[in-house]
ROSE-4610 file (N, C-alpha, C; in Angstrom, 1 decimal, always signed):
// ROSE-4610
residu = [M/M/M/P/P/P/L/L/L/Y/Y/Y/E/E/E/T/T/T/V/V/V/L/L/L/I/I/I/A/A/A/R/R/R/N/N/N/D/D/D/V/V/V/T/T/T/Q/Q/Q/Q/Q/Q/Q/Q/Q/V/V/V/E/E/E/A/A/A/V/V/V/A/A/A/D/D/D/E/E/E/I/I/I/G/G/G/T/T/T/E/E/E/L/L/L/E/E/E/A/A/A/D/D/D/G/G/G/G/G/G/A/A/A/V/V/V/K/K/K/K/K/K/R/R/R/E/E/E/Y/Y/Y/W/W/W/G/G/G/L/L/L/R/R/R/G/G/G/L/L/L/A/A/A/Y/Y/Y/R/R/R/I/I/I/K/K/K/K/K/K/N/N/N/R/R/R/K/K/K/G/G/G/H/H/H/Y/Y/Y/M/M/M/L/L/L/L/L/L/G/G/G/L/L/L/D/D/D/A/A/A/K/K/K/P/P/P/A/A/A/F/F/F/I/I/I/T/T/T/E/E/E/M/M/M/E/E/E/R/R/R/K/K/K/L/L/L/G/G/G/L/L/L/N/N/N/E/E/E/D/D/D/I/I/I/L/L/L/R/R/R/F/F/F/M/M/M/T/T/T/I/I/I/R/R/R/L/L/L/E/E/E/A/A/A/I/I/I/D/D/D/D/D/D/V/V/V/P/P/P/S/S/S/A/A/A/I/I/I/L/L/L/S/S/S/R/R/R/K/K/K/S/S/S/D/D/D/D/D/D/R/R/R/E/E/E/R/R/R/T/T/T/F/F/F/R/R/R/G/G/G/P/P/P/K/K/K/P/P/P/P/P/P/G/G/G/R/R/R/F/F/F/E/E/E/S/S/S/G/G/G/R/R/R/R/R/R/R/R/R/S/S/S/F/F/F/D/D/D/D/D/D/R/R/R/E/E/E/E/E/E/F/F/F/R/R/R/A/A/A/R/R/R/D/D/D/E/E/E/F/F/F/V/V/V/R/R/R/D/D/D/D/D/D/F/F/F/R/R/R/G/G/G/G/G/G/P/P/P/E/E/E/E/E/E]
num = [1/1/1/2/2/2/3/3/3/4/4/4/5/5/5/6/6/6/7/7/7/8/8/8/9/9/9/10/10/10/11/11/11/12/12/12/13/13/13/14/14/14/15/15/15/16/16/16/17/17/17/18/18/18/19/19/19/20/20/20/21/21/21/22/22/22/23/23/23/24/24/24/25/25/25/26/26/26/27/27/27/28/28/28/29/29/29/30/30/30/31/31/31/32/32/32/33/33/33/34/34/34/35/35/35/36/36/36/37/37/37/38/38/38/39/39/39/40/40/40/41/41/41/42/42/42/43/43/43/44/44/44/45/45/45/46/46/46/47/47/47/48/48/48/49/49/49/50/50/50/51/51/51/52/52/52/53/53/53/54/54/54/55/55/55/56/56/56/57/57/57/58/58/58/59/59/59/60/60/60/61/61/61/62/62/62/63/63/63/64/64/64/65/65/65/66/66/66/67/67/67/68/68/68/69/69/69/70/70/70/71/71/71/72/72/72/73/73/73/74/74/74/75/75/75/76/76/76/77/77/77/78/78/78/79/79/79/80/80/80/81/81/81/82/82/82/83/83/83/84/84/84/85/85/85/86/86/86/87/87/87/88/88/88/89/89/89/90/90/90/91/91/91/92/92/92/93/93/93/94/94/94/95/95/95/96/96/96/97/97/97/98/98/98/99/99/99/100/100/100/101/101/101/102/102/102/103/103/103/104/104/104/105/105/105/106/106/106/107/107/107/108/108/108/109/109/109/110/110/110/111/111/111/112/112/112/113/113/113/114/114/114/115/115/115/116/116/116/117/117/117/118/118/118/119/119/119/120/120/120/121/121/121/122/122/122/123/123/123/124/124/124/125/125/125/126/126/126/127/127/127/128/128/128/129/129/129/130/130/130/131/131/131/132/132/132/133/133/133/134/134/134/135/135/135/136/136/136/137/137/137/138/138/138/139/139/139/140/140/140/141/141/141/142/142/142/143/143/143/144/144/144/145/145/145/146/146/146/147/147/147/148/148/148/149/149/149/150/150/150/151/151/151/152/152/152/153/153/153/154/154/154/155/155/155]
x = [-25.7/-27.0/-27.3/-28.6/-28.9/-28.8/-28.6/-28.5/-29.8/-30.1/-31.4/-31.1/-31.9/-31.9/-33.3/-33.4/-34.6/-34.6/-35.7/-35.8/-37.1/-36.9/-37.9/-38.3/-39.6/-40.0/-40.7/-40.2/-40.8/-41.6/-42.5/-43.3/-42.5/-43.0/-42.4/-42.3/-43.2/-43.2/-42.0/-41.5/-40.4/-39.1/-38.1/-36.8/-35.9/-34.8/-33.8/-33.2/-33.1/-32.6/-33.6/-34.9/-35.9/-35.8/-35.5/-35.4/-34.1/-33.1/-31.8/-32.0/-32.9/-33.2/-33.9/-34.8/-35.5/-34.5/-33.5/-32.5/-31.5/-31.2/-30.4/-31.1/-32.4/-33.1/-33.1/-33.3/-33.2/-31.8/-30.8/-29.4/-29.1/-29.5/-29.3/-30.0/-31.2/-32.0/-31.3/-30.8/-30.2/-28.9/-28.1/-26.8/-27.1/-28.2/-28.5/-28.9/-29.5/-29.9/-28.8/-27.6/-26.5/-26.2/-26.9/-26.7/-25.9/-25.9/-25.1/-25.7/-25.6/-26.0/-24.7/-24.8/-23.7/-23.6/-24.8/-24.9/-26.0/-25.7/-26.7/-26.6/-27.7/-27.7/-28.9/-28.8/-29.9/-30.0/-31.1/-31.3/-31.9/-32.4/-33.0/-34.5/-35.0/-36.4/-36.7/-37.5/-37.8/-39.3/-39.7/-41.1/-41.6/-42.8/-43.4/-44.1/-44.2/-44.9/-46.4/-47.0/-48.4/-48.5/-49.6/-49.9/-50.0/-49.4/-49.5/-49.9/-51.1/-51.5/-51.4/-51.8/-51.9/-50.5/-49.4/-48.1/-47.6/-47.0/-46.5/-45.0/-44.3/-42.8/-42.5/-41.3/-40.9/-39.4/-39.0/-37.5/-37.2/-36.3/-35.9/-34.6/-34.6/-33.4/-33.3/-32.0/-31.7/-30.8/-31.1/-30.4/-30.0/-28.7/-28.3/-28.0/-28.8/-28.8/-28.3/-27.5/-27.1/-27.9/-29.1/-30.0/-30.6/-31.2/-32.0/-33.4/-34.0/-35.4/-36.4/-36.2/-37.2/-37.1/-35.8/-35.6/-36.3/-36.2/-36.8/-38.3/-38.9/-40.4/-40.8/-40.0/-40.3/-40.1/-39.0/-38.7/-39.8/-40.3/-41.3/-42.6/-42.9/-44.1/-44.0/-42.8/-42.7/-42.7/-42.2/-42.2/-43.7/-44.4/-45.9/-46.6/-46.2/-46.9/-46.5/-45.3/-44.7/-45.5/-46.1/-46.9/-46.0/-44.7/-43.9/-43.4/-43.5/-43.1/-44.3/-44.2/-45.2/-45.2/-44.0/-43.8/-42.5/-42.3/-41.0/-41.1/-39.9/-39.8/-38.5/-38.5/-37.3/-37.2/-36.0/-35.7/-34.4/-34.4/-33.2/-32.2/-30.9/-29.8/-28.8/-28.0/-26.9/-25.7/-25.5/-24.3/-24.7/-24.2/-24.4/-23.2/-23.5/-22.4/-21.9/-20.6/-20.1/-20.1/-20.3/-20.4/-21.7/-21.7/-23.0/-24.1/-25.3/-26.4/-26.6/-27.4/-27.7/-28.3/-29.1/-29.7/-28.6/-27.7/-26.7/-25.7/-25.4/-24.4/-25.1/-26.4/-27.1/-27.2/-27.3/-27.4/-26.1/-25.0/-23.7/-23.5/-24.0/-23.9/-24.7/-25.8/-26.7/-26.0/-25.3/-24.6/-23.4/-22.8/-21.7/-22.1/-23.3/-23.8/-24.5/-24.8/-25.6/-24.7/-23.4/-22.5/-21.9/-22.2/-21.8/-20.6/-20.1/-19.0/-19.4/-18.4/-18.8/-19.4/-20.2/-20.8/-19.7/-19.8/-18.8/-19.2/-18.2/-18.6/-19.2/-20.2/-20.8/-21.9/-22.8/-23.9/-24.9/-25.0/-26.0/-25.6/-24.3/-23.9/-23.8/-23.8/-23.6/-24.8/-26.0/-27.2/-27.8/-27.1/-27.6/-28.6/-29.7/-30.7/-30.6/-30.7/-30.5/-31.9/-32.0/-33.3/-33.3/-34.4/-34.7/-33.7/-33.3/-32.4/-30.9/-30.6/-29.2/-28.7/-29.6/-29.1/-28.3/-27.3/-26.3/-26.9/-27.9/-28.4/-29.0/-29.6/-30.2/-29.2/-28.1/-27.0/-26.4/-26.1/-25.5/-26.4/-27.7/-28.6/-28.6/-28.6/-28.7/-27.4/-26.3/-25.0/-25.0/-25.5/-25.6/-26.5/-27.6/-28.6/-28.0/-27.3/-26.7/-25.6/-24.8/-23.6/-24.1/-25.0/-25.3/-26.5/-27.4/-28.5/-28.5/-27.6/-27.6/-28.5/-29.3/-30.2/-29.4/-30.0/-29.3/-28.9/-28.5/-28.1/-26.9/-26.8/-25.6/-24.6/-23.4/-22.4/-21.6]
y = [-8.6/-8.1/-7.0/-6.8/-5.7/-4.3/-3.3/-1.9/-1.2/-0.3/+0.4/+1.9/+2.8/+4.2/+4.6/+5.2/+5.6/+7.1/+7.8/+9.2/+9.3/+10.0/+10.2/+11.7/+12.0/+13.4/+13.4/+14.1/+14.2/+15.6/+15.6/+16.8/+18.0/+19.2/+20.5/+20.7/+20.2/+20.4/+19.8/+18.7/+18.0/+18.7/+18.5/+19.1/+18.3/+18.8/+18.1/+16.9/+17.1/+16.0/+14.9/+15.1/+14.0/+13.3/+14.0/+13.3/+12.4/+13.0/+12.2/+11.0/+11.1/+10.0/+8.9/+9.2/+8.2/+7.5/+8.2/+7.6/+6.8/+7.2/+6.4/+5.1/+5.2/+4.0/+3.0/+3.5/+2.6/+2.0/+2.8/+2.3/+1.2/+1.4/+0.4/-0.9/-0.8/-2.0/-2.7/-2.0/-2.5/-3.2/-2.6/-3.2/-4.5/-4.5/-5.7/-6.9/-6.5/-7.5/-7.9/-7.3/-7.6/-6.7/-5.6/-4.7/-3.5/-2.5/-1.3/-0.1/+1.1/+2.3/+2.9/+2.9/+3.3/+4.8/+5.4/+6.9/+7.5/+8.7/+9.4/+10.9/+11.5/+12.9/+13.6/+14.7/+15.5/+16.7/+16.7/+17.8/+19.0/+19.0/+20.2/+20.4/+21.5/+21.8/+22.4/+21.7/+22.2/+22.2/+23.1/+23.2/+22.0/+21.6/+20.5/+21.0/+20.1/+20.5/+20.8/+20.0/+20.2/+19.8/+20.2/+19.9/+18.5/+18.0/+16.6/+16.6/+16.1/+16.1/+17.5/+18.5/+19.9/+20.5/+19.9/+20.4/+21.0/+22.1/+22.7/+22.6/+22.2/+22.0/+20.6/+20.1/+18.9/+18.8/+18.0/+17.7/+16.5/+16.6/+15.5/+14.8/+13.5/+12.7/+11.6/+11.4/+10.3/+9.3/+8.0/+6.9/+5.9/+5.6/+4.5/+3.3/+2.2/+1.0/-0.2/-1.0/-2.3/-3.3/-3.8/-4.6/-5.7/-6.6/-7.7/-7.2/-7.8/-7.3/-7.4/-8.4/-8.6/-7.4/-6.9/-5.7/-4.5/-4.3/-3.1/-3.1/-4.3/-4.3/-4.0/-4.5/-4.2/-2.7/-2.1/-0.7/+0.2/-0.2/+0.6/+0.5/-0.7/-0.8/+0.1/+0.2/+1.0/+2.5/+2.9/+4.3/+4.7/+3.7/+4.0/+4.3/+3.6/+3.8/+5.0/+5.5/+6.7/+7.9/+8.7/+9.9/+11.0/+11.0/+12.1/+12.0/+10.9/+10.7/+10.9/+11.9/+12.1/+11.2/+11.0/+10.2/+9.5/+8.4/+7.7/+7.0/+6.8/+6.0/+5.3/+4.0/+3.2/+2.6/+2.7/+2.1/+1.2/+0.2/-0.7/-0.2/-0.2/+0.3/-0.8/-0.6/-1.4/-1.0/+0.3/+0.8/+2.1/+2.4/+3.6/+4.5/+5.7/+6.7/+7.3/+7.5/+8.2/+9.7/+10.2/+11.6/+12.2/+13.5/+14.0/+14.0/+13.9/+13.8/+15.1/+15.1/+16.3/+17.4/+17.1/+18.1/+18.9/+18.1/+18.8/+19.6/+19.1/+19.8/+21.1/+21.0/+22.2/+23.2/+22.8/+23.7/+24.5/+23.8/+24.4/+25.4/+25.1/+26.1/+27.3/+27.2/+28.3/+29.2/+28.6/+29.4/+30.2/+29.6/+30.3/+31.5/+31.3/+32.4/+33.5/+33.4/+34.5/+35.7/+35.5/+36.6/+37.1/+38.3/+38.9/+39.9/+39.9/+40.8/+42.2/+43.0/+44.4/+45.2/+46.2/+47.1/+48.0/+48.2/+49.2/+50.6/+51.5/+52.9/+53.5/+54.4/+55.0/+55.9/+56.2/+57.2/+56.7/+55.4/+54.8/+55.1/+55.2/+55.4/+56.8/+57.7/+59.2/+59.8/+59.2/+59.7/+60.9/+61.3/+62.4/+61.8/+62.4/+61.9/+62.7/+62.0/+62.6/+63.0/+64.2/+64.6/+64.2/+64.5/+64.2/+64.9/+66.1/+66.9/+66.5/+65.7/+65.4/+64.3/+63.6/+62.6/+63.1/+62.3/+62.7/+63.3/+62.6/+63.1/+64.4/+64.8/+66.1/+67.2/+66.8/+67.8/+68.1/+67.0/+67.2/+68.0/+67.8/+68.5/+70.0/+70.3/+71.6/+72.4/+71.8/+72.4/+72.7/+71.8/+72.0/+73.2/+73.3/+74.4/+75.7/+75.8/+77.0/+77.5/+76.6/+77.1/+77.6/+76.9/+77.2/+78.2/+78.3/+79.1/+80.2/+81.1/+82.3/+83.3/+83.9/+84.9/+86.2/+87.1/+88.3/+88.5/+89.7/+90.0/+89.3/+88.9/+88.2/+89.2/+89.1/+90.0/+89.5]
z = [-65.5/-65.3/-66.3/-66.6/-67.6/-67.0/-67.8/-67.4/-67.7/-66.7/-66.8/-66.5/-67.0/-66.7/-66.2/-65.0/-64.5/-64.2/-64.6/-64.3/-63.4/-62.3/-61.3/-61.3/-61.1/-60.9/-59.6/-58.6/-57.3/-57.2/-56.2/-56.0/-55.7/-56.0/-55.7/-54.2/-53.4/-52.0/-51.2/-51.8/-51.1/-51.3/-50.4/-50.6/-51.4/-51.8/-52.5/-51.7/-50.4/-49.5/-49.5/-49.6/-49.6/-50.9/-52.0/-53.3/-53.2/-52.7/-52.5/-51.6/-50.6/-49.7/-50.5/-51.4/-52.2/-53.0/-53.6/-54.5/-53.6/-52.4/-51.5/-51.1/-50.9/-50.5/-51.7/-52.9/-54.1/-54.2/-53.9/-54.0/-52.9/-51.7/-50.7/-51.0/-51.4/-51.8/-53.0/-53.9/-55.1/-54.7/-53.8/-53.4/-52.6/-51.8/-51.1/-52.0/-53.2/-54.2/-55.1/-55.0/-55.8/-57.0/-57.1/-58.2/-57.8/-58.6/-58.3/-59.0/-58.4/-59.1/-59.8/-61.1/-62.0/-62.2/-62.2/-62.5/-61.6/-61.2/-60.3/-60.6/-61.1/-61.4/-60.8/-60.2/-59.7/-60.7/-61.4/-62.5/-61.9/-60.7/-60.1/-60.2/-59.7/-59.8/-61.1/-61.9/-63.3/-63.5/-64.4/-64.8/-65.6/-65.3/-66.0/-67.3/-68.3/-69.5/-69.3/-68.3/-68.0/-66.5/-65.9/-64.5/-64.2/-63.2/-62.8/-61.3/-61.0/-59.6/-58.9/-59.6/-59.2/-59.0/-59.6/-59.5/-60.8/-60.8/-62.0/-62.1/-61.0/-61.0/-60.3/-60.6/-60.0/-59.9/-58.9/-58.8/-59.7/-60.5/-61.5/-61.0/-61.1/-60.7/-61.7/-62.1/-63.1/-62.3/-62.5/-61.9/-63.0/-63.1/-64.0/-63.1/-63.4/-62.6/-63.3/-62.5/-63.0/-62.1/-62.6/-61.7/-62.5/-61.7/-62.2/-62.6/-63.6/-64.0/-62.8/-61.9/-60.8/-59.9/-59.7/-58.8/-59.4/-60.8/-61.4/-61.3/-61.4/-61.3/-59.8/-58.8/-57.4/-57.2/-57.7/-57.5/-58.1/-59.3/-59.9/-59.1/-58.5/-57.7/-56.5/-55.8/-54.7/-55.0/-56.2/-56.6/-56.9/-57.5/-57.7/-56.4/-55.4/-54.1/-53.3/-53.6/-52.9/-53.4/-52.4/-52.7/-53.2/-52.9/-53.3/-54.8/-55.4/-56.7/-57.7/-58.6/-59.5/-60.7/-61.3/-62.4/-62.4/-63.1/-63.2/-64.6/-65.1/-66.4/-66.3/-66.7/-66.7/-68.1/-68.6/-69.9/-69.8/-70.7/-70.7/-71.7/-71.3/-72.1/-72.4/-73.4/-73.7/-72.9/-72.7/-71.9/-71.3/-70.1/-69.4/-69.6/-70.1/-70.4/-69.1/-68.9/-67.7/-67.9/-69.1/-69.3/-68.7/-68.3/-67.9/-68.9/-68.5/-69.5/-70.2/-71.2/-72.0/-71.2/-70.2/-69.3/-68.6/-67.9/-67.2/-68.0/-69.2/-70.1/-70.6/-70.9/-71.4/-70.3/-69.0/-67.9/-67.7/-67.9/-67.7/-68.9/-70.1/-71.2/-70.9/-70.3/-70.0/-69.0/-68.0/-67.0/-67.6/-68.6/-69.2/-70.1/-70.7/-71.6/-70.9/-69.6/-69.0/-68.7/-68.4/-68.2/-69.5/-69.8/-71.1/-70.9/-69.8/-69.6/-69.1/-68.7/-68.3/-69.4/-69.0/-70.0/-70.5/-71.8/-72.4/-72.0/-71.8/-71.4/-72.6/-72.4/-73.5/-73.0/-73.9/-73.6/-72.6/-72.4/-71.5/-70.1/-69.8/-68.4/-68.1/-69.0/-68.7/-68.1/-68.3/-67.7/-68.6/-69.6/-70.5/-71.5/-71.6/-72.5/-73.8/-74.9/-76.2/-76.7/-77.3/-77.8/-79.3/-79.9/-81.3/-82.2/-81.9/-82.7/-82.6/-81.6/-81.4/-82.3/-83.0/-83.9/-85.0/-85.4/-86.4/-87.7/-88.2/-89.5/-89.4/-88.3/-88.2/-88.0/-87.2/-87.1/-88.4/-89.2/-90.5/-91.4/-91.4/-92.2/-91.8/-90.5/-90.1/-90.4/-90.4/-90.8/-92.2/-93.1/-94.5/-94.8/-94.1/-94.3/-93.9/-92.8/-92.3/-93.3/-93.8/-94.6/-96.0/-96.7/-98.1/-98.2/-97.3/-97.5/-96.4/-96.6/-95.6/-96.2/-95.3/-95.8/-96.1/-96.9/-97.2/-98.6/-99.0/-100.4/-100.8/-102.0/-102.5/-103.1/-103.0/-103.5/-104.6]
């Protein structure tokens, strides 16, 4: 049987469990038809590029399917009738990768980059505010002026 990849976008109002239920329903119908779900990923609640049916965010779900073409057309018909699904797209593939998709791998990279480690100790934690004259170049200039240009008679 041919391999397909389907991405669903569900409304912001529904919960993650309801989106999972839609994917479960597709999976049970597919298994009854003799196919299989090879890959399943929930990408989370993400912002949309533009408003769709008055929604600015949507729940994204990726399904890798091993199905007959007749099942895909019936699945797309049912997804089009479902009010909770804003958009869907199905493409045919040669092979389904077992590795996580680019969306999930990028998400894990973002999580690793957010923690930058403990703050180094320094002037920011002391609570002391530095004034304009405390900068190093002004201190050095003032010391130079005091040493070389003392007022008074020269001996």
